[in-house]
N, C-alpha and C positions, 0 to 999 in steps of 0.2 A: 504494501500502500505505500505512493508517496503522497505525503504532509503537505502542501502550501507553506511558501515560507517568506519573511520576506527582510532583507537585508540592509542596516540602517548606515552607512559611513558615517566614523569620527566626524569627519567633517561640516556633515547637516546637525550634529546635535547643537542644543541650545539648551542655555540655563537661563531660570526669570520669568517672568510674565504672571500672568493670572489667571487661572484656572477655574472656566463657567461652566455647572453643572445642576443636573435638580437635583434642591434640598430634598429629601428624603425623610420620609415621618418612620426614623429610625425605633421607635418602641414598638413596633408591632407586625413582625416581618419575620417570612422564613424562605431560606434558598434549598432550593432540593439540587441535587446532583447524579445521573443516571449513567450507570459506569456497565459495562459488558460487550465481547467479543472485540475489542481494542478498541472501540468509541466510545466517547463521552460526549454527555451535554449539560446544563444545568438554567435551572427558572429561578427569576426571585418574584413572589409571591408579596406583596406588601397591602396593609390594613388601616383604612383610616375613613372617618365617618363621610366621606366624599368620594370615597372608591365606586367606583362601573360598572356592568358588564358591558359598557360600552367604552368606546379608546376615549381615554383620557390623553391631553397633555403630557408629557413626560412616562406616557408607558411608551415600552421598545418593542420594535416587533420583530418575531424570531424570523431571521431567514436562512434561505436554501444554502448548505454551506460550497465550497470549492471542490470538494470533491465526491467522488461517487461513491465511496462511503461513507457513510454519515448516520447517526441516531440525531431524534428531536426530541425536545420534551421543551411544554409549555403549558401554557394554561391558554384557553380559548376564552375572543372574545367578537363581538360583531356577530360577522356571517360566516364566523368558520376562521377566522382570522387568529396565528398562532404567536402568542409575545414571550418573550425572553424576561421582559419585567412588565410589573402591570399591577394594577391599585383596583382591590374591589372592596365593597361598601363592607361596614362594620357595622349587620344588623340582624333580625334575629334569622334564624336557617339559611344559610348563609350557604349554598351550594356550587364549586368551583372546579370547573371542567380541568382536569388537566390530560395532556394527551403525550400519547407517546407513538414515534413511528423510527424503526430503524432498517436500514437494508442487508441487516446479518440477520437468521436465523438464529437465536440460541439463549443462553441465560444472564438476564440483568441485575442488576442493585441499585435501589432508589432510594439515596439516603440524605440528610439533613448535614449541608456544610456551615448553615448560620442559622440561629432562632431566636425568637422572643418571641413569644408569644404569650405572656405571664397572665393574661386576661383573657385566652380564648383554651381555656382548659378543656374544653368538651369539644375541641376539633379533634374528624376523628379521619385516617385516610383509606379510604377504602377501595379495592379494585374491583372495579364493574365485573370482569370476567370472569373472575372467582369467587366473591363476595366476603373476601378476606378482610376485617376493618381494623384498625392500628392506632393507638393513641398516638401524638408528635409528642417525643421525645429529645434530648439531646442524641441520642445515642440510637436514636429512630432509624432501622435499617429492613429492607425489603426486599427479595430475592423473586422475582418471579420470567416464565419461560415468553419469549417474544417468537412468534412463525412469521418471519415477512414473507407473504401472500403475494404483495402488488410489486411486481418488479417494475410493472411502467414507472414507478415512483421513482425509482433508479433512474432508467433512463430518460423520463421525462425532467427532471432537475437537477438530475447529478451533471457537474459540473467540469469541465479539466483544468486538471492543475497545472497544465503545459502550457499556460499564457504567459508568452517570456518578454514581449514589449509592450512599453508604457500605452501604445496606442492600443494595444487591444484592451488592456485592462480599462483605459480612458472612455471606451464606447460600452462596458460591461454593464449590465445595470440588474441589480441585485434583487433576486424575485422574495419575495414574502412568503414565509411558508401558512399552507394551508392545513386544516385539517381534516382528514381524507377518512369518513366514517366518524364513528362515535367517542367520545373521550375514554380514554381505557384506566384514568383513574380519577378520584371527584373526593373533594376536602370538605367534609359534610360539617357543621355544624352550628348550633343555637348560642348568638352572640348576646340577646339582648342586655337590655340597660342592667336589669333585674340578678341574670345572672352574675354578671361581673360585678355587682355589689355587694352577691351575695359571697363574696371571695374571701377568708380572712385574711387580716391583715400581717397576723405574727401566727408563730408557731404556738401550738399551748394543747399541754395532756390536758385533761377534765376531768373533776374528780364524777367516779361513778358512782350509777342511782341503783338502786337504791342500795344504801351502805350505813350500816350494816346489813348483809344478805346472805340467803338462803331457797335454794343454792344456786343460781342465775343473777347476775347484774352486768348493766349496760355503761362500756366505757369508751368515750367520745373523745375526739380531737382533733383539731382545727389545720391545714396545712395550707400556705402561702398561696405554694407553688409544690407544680409535681416533684415527685420525692421520691426514694427508695424507703422502705419505712418496716422498721421491724418494730414490734409492740408485744411485747412478754410478759410473765408472771415470773415472779420468784419468792422462794418463802423466804423465811427471816435470817437463815443460813445462807442466803444468795447462791442458793440452788434453782435451777429453771424448772418450772412446774410446768407449763404453758406456754406454748407460745399463740398469739393470734391473730397476729398478721405479721408478711414477710414477704414483699410485694413491692412492686410501683403501684403510686397509688396518687389519684388526680387532685389536684387543688381541689381546696372546700373542706366544712366539717363532714368529716364520716363516725359512724360508730358503729361498734362488735360487741355481741352479746359475748359472755365468759361465762361455762356450765364450771362450776365446780363440784360438781356432785362426789367428786372422786377422792376430793381431797379434807384433808379431817379440820373442826374449826379451828381459826387461828388467827392472827394480822398476815396480811400479804403484801409485798410489791410490785406494784406494777410501773413499766419502765417506757418510754414510744422514744424509737430515735428515729429521726429524720433527715439524713444529711448530717450535717455537723450539727446538729443539733439535737440535742438530751434532756429527757424530765422524766420524773421520777413520784410516785405518789403512792401511797398506801389505802389499800381497801381489807375488812374486815367480814370474814365467812363465820355464822354462827348458825349451827345445827342443833 
């Protein structure tokens, strides 16, 4: 495979000047990257109150590459136009179509290069072909199989990498990528103002209720952001007697029921660890 390249001589380089570019809302965004079969591509999605499913000034089209072999990843707006950078609304039940296309059949993985979606903890990534759903986290990675059945795509849009002259490049007109068929993936979420206000601002382990109890009680805790959570119960000698939670948990207020039927009466400790934060409280079992 031949990859296009551009050589800039030292004499053409300069320093100083002022850079002008789009000022992005960096509070709410995700950058996806897809890779497989020697191909790679990426796409940015930004969220704001002024976002739209129509093209906005500052959105960047995804263009067909020079190479005859390529992978495309982008969000869909307007009449099937594919976007490398796009801004979408921050409203209820947002469903953002994510398109993938490749000239090579094989296995691919899509991951997150950059993420800041603390207010969108209910967002899920959905594969429309398999129905699989995953939450968006910093370690998000999804592997899938793609079958390239449309060979016409390669022949129609593939551009020769053997253009040597500046005149030929000057006459070249980039082609905007189009979604052929439906979106392979969807980002779906409820981004209501109510949901955002319901997200706790601080990490907190709450007192179990009822307390004292026999034999069950409820333990609740607050997470301001997605975290790997471990919630366990210990006796007063420090021995673990129960593990209630040991998994990645989304931001919000959560509760779990603790059944102490197999334990004897007494005072126990329950400890919550989420990320780098730890809190401990006591509970009393009376039989």
